[in-house]
C-alpha positions as CSV (number, residue, x, y, z in Angstrom):
1,M,0.0,0.0,0.1
2,A,1.6,3.3,-0.9
3,S,1.3,6.1,1.9
4,S,-1.4,8.3,1.6
5,I,-1.8,12.4,3.2
6,S,-5.1,13.9,4.2
7,V,-5.9,16.9,6.0
8,R,-8.7,17.6,8.1
9,K,-9.7,21.1,9.4
10,H,-11.4,21.6,12.9
11,G,-12.0,24.9,13.6
12,P,-8.6,26.4,14.8
13,L,-6.9,22.9,14.8
14,T,-5.6,21.2,11.7
15,I,-4.8,17.6,11.2
16,R,-2.8,16.2,8.6
17,I,-2.5,12.7,8.6
18,E,0.2,10.5,6.8
19,Q,-0.5,6.9,6.7
20,D,1.6,4.2,5.2
21,R,0.7,0.2,5.6
22,N,2.5,-0.1,8.9
23,S,2.3,3.6,10.3
24,I,0.0,6.5,10.5
25,V,1.3,10.5,11.7
26,L,-1.7,12.6,12.9
27,R,0.6,15.9,13.0
28,A,-1.8,18.8,14.8
29,S,-1.6,22.1,14.2
30,G,-3.1,25.6,15.7
31,E,-5.6,25.4,18.6
32,L,-6.4,22.1,20.1
33,D,-9.5,23.5,22.2
34,I,-13.4,22.3,23.2
35,A,-14.0,23.4,20.0
36,S,-11.4,21.2,18.1
37,A,-11.2,18.5,20.5
38,P,-13.9,16.1,18.9
39,G,-12.1,16.4,15.5
40,L,-9.0,15.3,17.3
41,E,-10.7,12.3,18.9
42,Y,-12.6,11.3,16.0
43,S,-9.0,11.4,13.6
44,V,-7.3,9.3,16.9
45,L,-10.2,7.0,17.1
46,H,-9.6,6.3,13.4
47,A,-5.9,6.0,13.6
48,L,-6.4,3.3,16.6
49,E,-9.0,1.0,14.7
50,S,-6.6,1.2,11.9
51,G,-4.4,-1.8,10.9
52,A,-1.5,0.3,12.1
53,S,1.1,-0.8,14.2
54,S,2.5,2.4,15.1
55,I,0.5,5.9,15.3
56,V,2.5,9.1,16.4
57,L,0.3,12.2,17.5
58,D,2.7,15.3,16.8
59,L,1.6,18.1,18.6
60,T,4.9,20.2,18.4
61,A,2.7,22.7,16.2
62,V,-0.2,23.0,18.6
63,S,-0.2,26.8,19.7
64,F,-2.8,26.4,22.5
65,I,-4.6,23.6,24.6
66,D,-7.2,23.8,27.4
67,P,-8.3,21.0,29.5
68,A,-10.7,19.2,26.9
69,G,-7.6,18.6,24.6
70,L,-5.8,17.2,27.3
71,R,-8.6,14.9,28.1
72,V,-8.4,13.6,24.7
73,L,-4.8,12.8,25.2
74,L,-5.3,11.2,28.1
75,W,-8.5,9.3,26.5
76,A,-6.2,8.3,23.4
77,A,-3.1,7.3,25.9
78,G,-6.2,4.7,27.7
79,R,-7.6,3.3,24.5
80,S,-4.3,2.5,23.3
81,R,-3.1,0.8,26.2
82,G,-6.0,-1.7,25.9
83,G,-4.9,-2.4,22.7
84,A,-0.9,-2.9,21.6
85,D,0.0,0.1,23.6
86,R,1.4,1.6,19.7
87,L,0.4,5.0,20.5
88,R,3.5,8.1,20.8
89,I,2.6,11.6,21.9
90,D,5.4,14.1,20.9
91,C,4.5,17.0,23.1
92,G,7.4,19.4,21.8
93,S,5.1,22.4,21.8
94,P,5.6,24.6,24.9
95,A,1.6,25.0,25.7
96,V,1.2,21.2,25.4
97,R,4.4,20.8,27.9
98,Q,3.4,23.3,30.1
99,L,-0.3,22.1,30.7
100,I,1.4,18.0,30.8
101,D,3.6,19.4,33.5
102,L,0.8,21.7,35.4
103,T,-1.3,19.1,35.6
104,G,1.3,15.9,36.2
105,S,-0.1,14.1,33.3
106,G,3.1,12.9,31.6
107,R,3.3,10.1,33.8
108,D,0.0,9.3,32.2
109,L,0.7,9.9,28.2
110,P,2.8,7.8,26.1
111,L,5.4,10.4,25.6
112,S,8.4,10.2,23.2
113,A,11.5,11.2,24.6
């Protein structure tokens, strides 16, 4: 299967989905808030239900995240653990890192090094 790329826009959040036979990368950019969180949740659910052995949620271009966005990350982590624990989250964005650090939720998330 050749790799494919699609882009989904959910209000202030854009999600670029890069998929090949064995992996999916979800690259989010913009604001992850109460309005856009359901869109990210949908995209992550679709990725988790696929046959991909590796899923990366790249949040390095997220400029803002609120508690609704964090809830989606925690949900995704829990859902991934129920399967093969194949999800990794890259939270290189200062906004995302700050919220994770403030809430102490890093221990509950499969963060990339």
